[in-house]
C-alpha positions, 0 to 999 in steps of 0.5 A: 281269655279275659275277665270282667272285674265286678263286685260279684267276682271280687266277692267270689275271689274273697271267699276262696278259689280252690287250690287247683284253680288258683294259678289259672285264676291268677293268670286270668285275673291279672291279665297275664294270660292275655299278655302271654297269648298276645305275645305268642311265640315271642314269649321273651325268647324262651322258645328259641333253641340256644343256637337260634338265640345265639344266631340272633345276637351280636357275636360280640355280646355272646362273647362278652356273656361267655367271658363273664359267666364263670366270673359271676358269683364265684363265692357261691359254688352253685353258680359254678355248676354247668346247669347254673351257668347254662341258666344264667347264660340263657337269661342274659342272652334273652335279656340282650335280645329283647333289650337291644338298647341295653344289650349286655354289660358285666353288672347285669349278672 
């Protein structure tokens, strides 16, 4: 889905977009919907299961990430919960997968 930008469209947007359509309109008008569609299943690794994600990464990177997870933000109790650690793990692994030239380093988290 794409949108041709015009003065008429800009005028309609300025008059206000109904709340229930704002998210969709934002995705379409910024081009994010088209980007998402073009990426298909590659969508930054978010559709990969945790085991599939790990299998695509260098085992050394997986080990480095695992070692650093509990050391990340130890002063904040939230970041020591199982859910938060799993979320951080996922973000760091997806980043490493899609930026192989950077991979992972301790300061990323």
